[in-house]
DRENFIGU-921273 format. One line per 8 residues: number of its first residue (from 1); for each residue x, y, z of N, C-alpha, C. Coordinates in steps of 0.001 Angstrom, whole numbers, plus 500000, padded with zeros to 6 digits. Atoms other than C-alpha are relative to their C-alpha. Example, Ala and Ser with C-alpha at 12.3 -4.5 7.8 and 13.67 -1.06 7.14 Angstrom:
# residues 2
1 = 500890/498810/500000/512300/495500/507800/500900/501200/500000  499180/498810/499940/513670/498940/507140/499230/501090/500730
# end
This chain:
# residues 132
1 = 500841/498832/500000/500000/500000/500000/500892/501240/500000  499250/498754/500111/501322/503422/499028/499799/500850/501261  500066/499149/498807/501998/506021/501734/498756/500888/499984  501172/499132/500069/499210/508313/500473/498736/499222/500305  501153/500837/499669/496758/505396/500742/499918/499768/501509  499969/500189/498550/497857/504773/504328/499526/501266/500713  500421/498731/499395/497412/508455/505176/498507/500201/499816  501435/499851/500257/493969/508514/503554/499180/499106/500912
9 = 500704/500925/499103/492888/505462/505546/500073/500489/501448  499864/499469/498643/494242/507037/508741/499046/501159/500229  500934/498879/499874/492148/510138/508080/498578/499488/500216  501333/500593/499830/488997/508024/507700/499869/499423/501401  500011/500622/498667/489855/506075/510857/499941/501062/501099  500005/498910/499031/490487/509339/512718/498589/500563/500188  501381/499501/499914/486984/510613/511894/499132/498996/500745  500784/501056/499351/485454/507288/512932/500295/499957/501496
17 = 499611/500079/498589/487405/507183/516195/499621/501252/500775  500287/498741/499315/486880/510866/517044/498561/500079/500480  501416/499945/499653/483113/510481/517078/499452/498640/500438  500387/501351/499564/483071/506809/518163/498865/499453/499131  501055/500359/500951/481069/506027/515039/499780/498504/499868  500175/501456/500108/481645/502273/515194/498947/499506/500978  500972/500428/499004/479380/502107/518210/500396/498661/500572  499730/501333/499457/479083/498530/519437/500065/498936/498899
25 = 499983/500912/501148/479187/497003/515937/501413/499803/499468  498595/499954/500414/482988/496766/515868/500333/499165/498770  499580/500855/501109/483532/493776/513574/499191/500286/498741  500834/499719/501168/480570/494408/511257/500312/501383/499429  499665/498642/500427/481425/498112/511143/501317/500002/499230  498676/500037/500651/485080/497427/510292/499934/499330/498629  500138/500691/501285/484109/495000/507518/499293/500890/498981  500748/499115/500890/481584/497435/506039/500893/501166/499570
33 = 499116/498898/500325/484088/500296/506234/501082/499560/499017  498978/500520/500928/486732/498150/504517/499404/499833/498602  500669/500120/501299/484228/497385/501730/499874/501369/499330  500119/498649/500553/483616/501119/501298/501354/500522/499533  498651/499554/500372/487356/501813/501247/500488/499332/498716  499646/500695/501240/487733/499246/498459/499225/500560/498806  500881/499578/501088/484864/500721/496431/500079/501492/499667  500025/498550/500184/485304/504485/496875/501336/500618/500402
41 = 498793/499246/499622/488095/507033/497131/499859/500486/501440  500028/499588/498590/489009/507889/500717/499471/501416/500212  500573/498664/499785/488286/511631/500305/498475/500021/499876  501460/500091/500101/484754/510753/499189/499417/499407/501270  500478/500634/498770/484340/508529/502232/500073/500996/501150  499877/498984/498953/485620/511299/504511/498824/500973/499926  501096/499052/500173/483072/513715/503067/498667/499350/500356  501255/500696/499695/480272/511139/503296/499830/499795/501504
49 = 500076/500172/498544/481108/510422/506945/499597/501307/500679  500299/498708/499377/481008/514121/507818/498587/500454/499637  501375/499648/500393/477812/514733/505816/498988/499191/500825  500896/500849/499203/476167/511792/507610/500028/500409/501467  499877/499560/498612/477476/513032/510949/499165/501253/500239  500759/498756/499856/476022/516504/510457/498501/499706/499917  501415/500359/500130/472709/515012/509298/499499/499263/501244  500436/500793/498842/472624/512667/512291/499915/500827/501276
57 = 500115/499134/498827/473001/515555/514753/498553/500413/500243  501408/499669/499844/469299/516131/514147/499207/498848/500606  500644/501206/499495/468526/512640/515470/500576/499683/501374  499535/500410/498677/468693/511556/519096/499557/498571/500220  498560/499824/499814/470546/509425/519927/500719/499996/498656  499158/499940/501197/473358/509912/517438/500119/498613/499378  499815/501276/500699/473482/507193/514792/501437/499544/500130  498659/500583/499936/476432/504872/515213/499944/498609/499378
65 = 499916/501376/500472/477619/501505/513970/499657/499867/498532  500318/500309/501394/476504/499885/510757/498923/500943/499469  501064/499077/500419/473422/502124/510648/500601/501332/499544  499337/498768/500409/475716/505160/510476/500693/499819/498648  499324/500252/501282/477765/503605/507665/499008/499864/498854  501027/500103/501038/474585/502793/505762/499580/501386/499534  500356/498619/500354/473682/506499/505883/501128/500628/499180  498848/499484/500760/477188/507416/504704/500025/499399/498596
73 = 500012/500695/501283/476907/504836/501928/498923/500587/499083  501045/499361/500809/473655/506492/500777/500540/501261/499319  499380/498819/500612/475602/509718/500224/500909/499578/498854  499066/500455/501033/478284/507837/498281/499252/499519/498759  500792/500487/501146/475676/506107/496090/499374/501151/499235  500640/498870/500683/473893/509384/495352/501012/500772/499166  498969/499282/500739/477183/510917/494220/500463/499232/498765  499662/500766/501202/477609/508107/491673/499175/500462/498810
81 = 500917/499633/501082/474653/509412/489661/499838/501506/499838  500089/498548/500114/474922/513142/490310/501275/500619/500562  498798/499304/499538/477570/515713/491039/500024/500055/501529  499835/499862/498554/478951/515855/494552/499743/501462/500352  500344/498648/499567/477331/518886/496154/499971/500017/501523  499936/500044/498543/478523/519079/499754/499103/501045/500660  500803/499076/499209/476286/520692/502350/500860/500738/501015  499084/499364/499061/479339/521734/504347/501123/500675/499227
89 = 498893/499278/500619/482118/524150/503550/501321/499355/500420  498681/500486/499556/485829/523378/503734/500302/500377/501450  499760/499569/498622/485977/525398/506966/499195/499148/500978  500817/500869/499143/483111/523392/508466/500650/498625/500122  499335/501300/499977/484901/520194/507492/501183/500036/500965  498831/499875/499128/488060/521410/509236/499584/500098/501461  500448/499831/498619/486148/522450/512357/499420/498707/500577  500628/501241/499539/484245/519168/512578/501027/498892/500196
97 = 499063/501128/499969/487156/516838/511880/501359/500347/500588  498650/499622/499618/490250/518820/512774/501016/499657/498923  499129/500410/501100/491656/517660/509417/500039/501062/498909  499849/499114/501146/492921/519626/506436/498961/499623/498941  501030/500308/500995/490037/519900/503937/500510/499912/498560  499474/499953/501359/492342/520171/500907/499812/498707/499208  500210/501215/500803/492155/516463/499892/498557/499831/499514  501405/500133/500370/488360/516777/499712/499566/501146/499090
105 = 500504/498813/500687/487784/520324/498491/501013/500672/499089  498966/499296/500738/491089/521318/496890/500421/501232/500786  499537/498782/499322/492712/524652/497734/498817/500908/500278  501082/499097/499616/490463/527073/499580/500346/501426/499622  499822/498572/500249/489985/530629/498472/499455/500770/501205  500491/499185/498892/489276/533480/500867/498485/500076/500021  501458/499918/500043/485658/533575/499686/499345/498766/500612  500553/501212/499414/485192/530027/500992/500200/499950/501512
113 = 499700/499995/498578/486498/530877/504449/498889/500713/500755  500963/499323/499148/484136/531805/507255/500678/501164/500704  499447/498930/499179/484602/535031/509137/500354/499411/501359  499602/500532/498695/486202/534590/512538/498808/499899/500939  501201/500067/499156/482856/535344/514206/499175/498760/499633  500742/501183/500437/481094/532686/512103/500733/498737/500425  499212/501161/499614/483937/530257/512780/499846/499722/501492  500154/500168/498554/483670/530855/516546/498624/499438/500342
121 = 501354/500476/499741/479906/530334/516491/499868/498537/499592  500103/501379/500463/480191/527146/514451/500827/499076/500885  499157/500802/499120/483035/525872/516628/499289/499710/501303  500757/500204/498762/480872/526373/519733/498886/498981/499773  501054/500969/500322/478046/524467/518034/500560/498597/499908  499371/501309/500141/480370/521603/517123/500387/499457/501366  499604/500443/498670/481758/521459/520666/498787/499568/500807  501227/500365/499307/478221/521357/522037/499504/498633/499537
129 = 500436/501294/500536/477370/518427/519759/500919/498872/500459  499044/501008/499587/480549/516587/520721/499751/499608/501453  500187/500245/498570/479777/516925/524424/498660/499372/500336  501335/500561/499749/476186/515661/524058/500057/498513/500139
# end
């Protein structure tokens, strides 16, 4: 496996671990995630995980385990037939994951950046969701 593939997989694993997305479905979750990693590019999976995470914040309790991956997989499938149109900005991605958004979104321009006030407000929202 190439170094960039290892880094991409580590980024996916970091998102999963940060939000404890595997839940109690460890083995089934890992197998499903491995299937997704074989079928899709890691940056697409990263984006799908974050899109599913943001969508699941509207549901209590937070989706986890295979059910969470199924929701992420729905995003990936929809992007096979239509253009990828993220609901989150590169800055939101960075705030939610703590990861560089460049592999997913490419280089960011100043127009894509949030103001510091917006960033602070969104960061507080993310922290509130993490602590729930």
